[in-house]
PLY file of the C-alpha trace (Angstrom):
ply
format ascii 1.0
element vertex 267
property float x
property float y
property float z
element edge 266
property int vertex1
property int vertex2
end_header
-28.89 -98.69 -91.25
-30.11 -95.16 -91.78
-30.60 -93.05 -88.66
-33.87 -91.07 -88.26
-33.78 -89.11 -84.97
-37.33 -88.00 -84.07
-35.94 -85.69 -81.45
-35.36 -81.97 -80.89
-31.87 -82.42 -79.41
-29.87 -85.13 -81.26
-26.18 -84.29 -81.44
-26.08 -84.53 -85.23
-29.38 -83.28 -86.53
-31.45 -82.15 -83.58
-34.87 -80.99 -84.64
-34.49 -81.73 -88.38
-36.77 -84.76 -88.30
-38.73 -83.89 -85.14
-42.00 -83.69 -87.02
-43.43 -87.12 -88.11
-43.83 -86.02 -91.81
-40.13 -85.01 -91.96
-39.02 -88.13 -90.23
-41.02 -90.40 -92.65
-39.71 -88.49 -95.59
-36.18 -88.90 -94.32
-36.65 -92.70 -93.81
-37.94 -93.12 -97.30
-35.14 -91.12 -98.76
-32.58 -93.32 -96.94
-34.23 -96.44 -98.14
-34.12 -95.17 -101.69
-30.47 -94.43 -101.30
-29.77 -97.97 -100.31
-30.48 -98.26 -96.49
-31.54 -101.84 -95.73
-32.74 -100.79 -92.26
-34.19 -97.50 -91.04
-33.44 -96.97 -87.32
-36.06 -94.79 -85.61
-35.29 -93.18 -82.23
-37.17 -90.75 -79.97
-34.70 -90.15 -77.23
-31.33 -88.55 -77.61
-28.43 -90.50 -76.13
-25.76 -87.84 -76.75
-23.55 -87.06 -73.78
-25.43 -85.12 -71.14
-28.82 -85.87 -72.66
-31.70 -86.04 -70.17
-34.22 -88.92 -70.16
-37.49 -88.57 -72.01
-40.87 -89.41 -70.64
-42.36 -92.66 -71.95
-45.47 -90.91 -73.37
-43.36 -88.32 -75.16
-41.06 -91.05 -76.72
-44.16 -93.00 -77.79
-45.83 -90.00 -79.37
-42.59 -89.25 -81.38
-41.74 -92.72 -82.76
-45.01 -94.79 -83.13
-46.52 -92.77 -85.95
-43.18 -92.86 -87.78
-42.63 -96.55 -87.32
-46.21 -97.31 -88.44
-45.95 -95.23 -91.67
-42.50 -96.49 -92.63
-43.41 -100.14 -91.92
-46.53 -99.68 -94.01
-44.21 -98.80 -96.91
-42.50 -102.04 -96.55
-39.31 -100.82 -94.88
-37.37 -102.90 -92.36
-37.51 -100.79 -89.19
-35.43 -100.92 -86.10
-36.54 -99.03 -82.89
-33.84 -97.38 -80.95
-35.00 -97.47 -77.40
-34.12 -98.87 -73.89
-37.67 -98.69 -72.65
-39.65 -101.98 -72.79
-42.97 -100.18 -73.10
-41.70 -98.24 -76.10
-40.15 -101.30 -77.59
-43.31 -103.36 -77.33
-45.48 -100.56 -78.84
-43.01 -100.09 -81.75
-42.84 -103.85 -82.46
-46.68 -103.76 -82.45
-46.45 -100.88 -84.98
-44.24 -102.86 -87.26
-40.60 -102.57 -86.02
-38.68 -105.87 -86.56
-35.36 -104.99 -84.84
-34.72 -103.71 -81.29
-31.62 -101.49 -81.01
-30.95 -101.06 -77.31
-28.02 -98.93 -76.03
-28.27 -100.67 -72.67
-27.97 -104.16 -74.15
-31.35 -105.24 -72.80
-30.45 -104.39 -69.27
-34.15 -104.06 -68.28
-35.27 -107.65 -67.45
-38.52 -107.20 -69.44
-36.54 -106.44 -72.57
-34.98 -109.88 -72.91
-38.35 -111.46 -72.38
-39.84 -109.20 -75.07
-37.20 -110.19 -77.57
-37.89 -113.87 -76.98
-41.69 -113.42 -76.98
-41.76 -111.45 -80.32
-38.85 -113.04 -82.14
-37.43 -109.68 -83.22
-33.81 -109.09 -84.04
-31.76 -107.24 -81.40
-28.72 -105.10 -81.37
-26.86 -105.19 -78.02
-24.66 -102.08 -77.38
-21.93 -101.37 -74.89
-22.14 -98.20 -72.86
-20.07 -97.32 -69.79
-22.35 -95.30 -67.51
-25.42 -93.46 -68.75
-25.86 -90.63 -71.36
-25.90 -88.20 -68.45
-22.44 -89.17 -67.08
-20.75 -91.50 -69.56
-18.17 -88.96 -70.83
-17.21 -87.63 -67.40
-14.37 -90.17 -66.70
-14.46 -93.17 -69.03
-11.82 -95.70 -68.02
-10.82 -99.25 -69.04
-7.93 -101.64 -68.46
-8.25 -103.11 -71.95
-11.16 -101.62 -73.76
-11.35 -104.24 -76.52
-11.35 -107.17 -74.16
-13.73 -105.57 -71.66
-16.29 -104.51 -74.29
-16.01 -107.98 -75.96
-16.61 -109.72 -72.65
-19.60 -107.53 -71.78
-21.29 -108.10 -75.13
-20.60 -111.83 -75.05
-22.19 -112.00 -71.62
-25.26 -110.05 -72.68
-25.71 -112.20 -75.83
-25.38 -115.33 -73.72
-28.03 -114.01 -71.35
-30.40 -113.45 -74.18
-29.75 -116.97 -75.51
-30.28 -118.43 -72.07
-33.61 -116.56 -71.92
-34.63 -118.20 -75.22
-33.45 -115.99 -78.00
-32.03 -117.45 -81.13
-28.30 -116.76 -81.65
-29.02 -115.71 -85.24
-31.27 -112.87 -84.04
-28.43 -111.06 -82.13
-26.02 -108.37 -83.34
-23.51 -106.50 -81.20
-22.33 -102.87 -81.18
-19.16 -101.71 -79.33
-20.85 -98.36 -78.61
-18.38 -95.93 -80.22
-18.55 -92.68 -78.24
-20.62 -94.11 -75.40
-18.43 -93.80 -72.40
-15.18 -93.78 -74.40
-12.31 -91.38 -75.06
-10.90 -90.76 -78.50
-8.22 -93.41 -77.78
-10.79 -95.88 -76.69
-12.82 -95.42 -79.81
-9.69 -95.88 -82.04
-8.65 -98.99 -80.14
-12.18 -100.44 -80.58
-12.06 -99.70 -84.28
-8.76 -101.36 -84.65
-9.98 -104.27 -82.64
-13.27 -104.89 -84.48
-11.93 -108.27 -85.62
-11.95 -109.54 -82.06
-15.58 -108.48 -81.64
-16.46 -110.15 -84.99
-14.78 -113.31 -83.66
-17.63 -113.59 -81.07
-19.79 -114.86 -83.89
-22.38 -112.17 -84.06
-22.73 -109.48 -86.78
-21.00 -106.33 -85.58
-22.94 -103.04 -85.94
-20.71 -99.90 -86.20
-22.20 -96.57 -85.20
-19.34 -94.03 -85.73
-21.20 -91.68 -88.06
-20.60 -87.94 -87.32
-19.27 -88.77 -83.84
-17.23 -86.20 -81.92
-14.03 -88.22 -82.06
-14.02 -87.67 -85.79
-14.21 -83.94 -85.19
-11.40 -84.18 -82.71
-9.15 -85.95 -85.25
-9.96 -83.75 -88.26
-10.98 -80.44 -86.80
-14.38 -80.60 -88.45
-16.61 -78.96 -85.94
-20.13 -79.35 -87.37
-21.37 -82.91 -87.19
-23.24 -82.55 -90.45
-19.91 -81.85 -92.15
-18.42 -85.13 -91.02
-20.22 -87.47 -93.58
-17.06 -87.87 -95.65
-14.90 -88.99 -92.72
-17.77 -91.13 -91.49
-17.72 -92.93 -94.82
-13.99 -93.63 -94.15
-14.96 -95.40 -90.97
-17.55 -97.39 -92.84
-14.92 -98.61 -95.30
-12.27 -99.41 -92.73
-14.91 -100.91 -90.39
-15.90 -103.31 -93.10
-12.32 -104.35 -93.71
-11.97 -105.07 -89.96
-15.09 -107.17 -89.69
-18.13 -104.87 -89.10
-21.19 -105.76 -91.21
-23.93 -103.28 -90.29
-23.29 -99.55 -90.39
-25.48 -97.05 -88.57
-25.10 -93.82 -90.55
-26.78 -90.43 -91.09
-25.81 -90.01 -94.75
-26.55 -93.33 -96.49
-25.24 -92.41 -99.99
-21.64 -91.62 -99.07
-21.26 -94.59 -96.65
-22.89 -97.00 -99.07
-20.48 -95.93 -101.82
-17.51 -96.37 -99.46
-18.84 -99.75 -98.50
-19.20 -100.90 -102.09
-15.61 -99.94 -102.79
-14.35 -101.56 -99.55
-16.33 -104.78 -100.15
-15.01 -105.23 -103.68
-11.42 -104.54 -102.64
-11.63 -107.07 -99.82
-13.62 -109.56 -101.98
-12.87 -109.00 -105.63
-15.15 -111.82 -106.61
-18.13 -109.68 -105.55
-17.52 -107.47 -108.55
-17.99 -110.44 -110.82
-21.26 -111.20 -109.12
-22.53 -107.65 -109.29
-21.27 -106.53 -112.69
-19.44 -109.05 -114.69
-16.72 -107.59 -117.03
0 1
1 2
2 3
3 4
4 5
5 6
6 7
7 8
8 9
9 10
10 11
11 12
12 13
13 14
14 15
15 16
16 17
17 18
18 19
19 20
20 21
21 22
22 23
23 24
24 25
25 26
26 27
27 28
28 29
29 30
30 31
31 32
32 33
33 34
34 35
35 36
36 37
37 38
38 39
39 40
40 41
41 42
42 43
43 44
44 45
45 46
46 47
47 48
48 49
49 50
50 51
51 52
52 53
53 54
54 55
55 56
56 57
57 58
58 59
59 60
60 61
61 62
62 63
63 64
64 65
65 66
66 67
67 68
68 69
69 70
70 71
71 72
72 73
73 74
74 75
75 76
76 77
77 78
78 79
79 80
80 81
81 82
82 83
83 84
84 85
85 86
86 87
87 88
88 89
89 90
90 91
91 92
92 93
93 94
94 95
95 96
96 97
97 98
98 99
99 100
100 101
101 102
102 103
103 104
104 105
105 106
106 107
107 108
108 109
109 110
110 111
111 112
112 113
113 114
114 115
115 116
116 117
117 118
118 119
119 120
120 121
121 122
122 123
123 124
124 125
125 126
126 127
127 128
128 129
129 130
130 131
131 132
132 133
133 134
134 135
135 136
136 137
137 138
138 139
139 140
140 141
141 142
142 143
143 144
144 145
145 146
146 147
147 148
148 149
149 150
150 151
151 152
152 153
153 154
154 155
155 156
156 157
157 158
158 159
159 160
160 161
161 162
162 163
163 164
164 165
165 166
166 167
167 168
168 169
169 170
170 171
171 172
172 173
173 174
174 175
175 176
176 177
177 178
178 179
179 180
180 181
181 182
182 183
183 184
184 185
185 186
186 187
187 188
188 189
189 190
190 191
191 192
192 193
193 194
194 195
195 196
196 197
197 198
198 199
199 200
200 201
201 202
202 203
203 204
204 205
205 206
206 207
207 208
208 209
209 210
210 211
211 212
212 213
213 214
214 215
215 216
216 217
217 218
218 219
219 220
220 221
221 222
222 223
223 224
224 225
225 226
226 227
227 228
228 229
229 230
230 231
231 232
232 233
233 234
234 235
235 236
236 237
237 238
238 239
239 240
240 241
241 242
242 243
243 244
244 245
245 246
246 247
247 248
248 249
249 250
250 251
251 252
252 253
253 254
254 255
255 256
256 257
257 258
258 259
259 260
260 261
261 262
262 263
263 264
264 265
265 266
């Protein structure tokens, strides 16, 4: 899942894809590099980010979604606003990626009505305050329980279980230790029965561990999280640099499942 931030203030690449032409070009480049999904977002959810007006978010993402969908790409819309989600689905998005796990009542109804796929993410607090004092008794069990409950709510509303994926929300109301415990515990999340989406690309905890200050310099260590995340059960990887993570994923997948090599390229 390649990330296209149509925002001026994203933590990793703020302003790089703020213009529609640049965002479309980035999405096409990611697809050519092997991204199966292009994730388009118009509101930064970095720590401390302020909410964006609905009209501003619409004006940022809808032209990009339309143009990428017209090229035959599978598009996910990264939003927690039902109005934006509905417009993006109308423009061609086929997946809803919601950092609030469809907390808005209209969002669950929209998922059922349209039949789109949905990614439910865990976040403690809001982007404005989530990193002020994140705390858990047992982060893996608490995040797992939350996501299981949100998935069950969607299913009770009428969504198909096969349309749901879950995301532990690395960096969203978590300390470095919480992030590492969640990465180590991905198998528990995968055990819930839904595909696990891992969004660790360029996150600040990688910088804390390695000393790499610039987010754009963290693609190599992001690829490491892709490889290890696959080994632990994640199956969708939300990344900024598709090429490096895809290469890491291919190596990880063939080590974990050597028979895949025979399917892809028989000796």
